[in-house]
Steps between C-alpha positions, in 0.01 A plus 500: 500500500807734500433565138142623584639751748746640258218624268271606779547850637245438776690194647664553850567263783510791730217749408160413635321795349186387325554473117188606294587409151242412225489155357591646162822617643570167684431316169800692347724400790410148616551171323177359352498217764553730792237757368236232450536375869577835670262731320228247373484260784607203284652193663803319382452127450545286813850348562661710231628801701866548583437538868255199552778264611766751622635530837799749506530746783402861410233756434206491252407839334229608271629440143307800377612770741756338746292528813590247775245212534638195674797358681611158381465360852113561466497274191394131526421207277130487439501268196229717345726590203574874591751643751329527836566705798339496852570880553538814303655837560201695645644812333536324172168370424118556516194293449187517288208252472506318172172367368628393153446156348215413733734501807522707814865560566735762641726662247854617618616819330821710530448789727728720298398437134150321537630209299348157537720251684267199580253398755500420877325197645439394866643147449867580574730383772552648843568748648257699262293227337520694185629394146601786267484330168716731284587518123871461447503738223373772737800450741858583488742309722804653652737289683622608835864551386362765255281687738 
């Protein structure tokens, strides 16, 4: 995702200021895959994301804007086909009810750029009991040694 950040003047791992950019502008900046998930709430196919079976130590950021979302120690193997976390950065995400496709779910969005990240369910492990089911394409991983 480093390539994504190079072409994105709104990307920052330190600035938490809200980014209000039109989808037309995002479409010029983001890859088609990231745009479809982040801006149109598409979902990558199960078991295809690069972070589904990934367990390095580090931090996860929004691939669209660089906002901090998760710590690797909050990730767990859920076998659902997408990277899963039991806790999110409270300053990094917000939630919205999602009634699409005949389901009643809770959508997880980036608090800085309003991009779709995935959904959260109440069938996760302790201590929270939550499962943040995220799209790999929406995430950027940075190993501890690069932070």
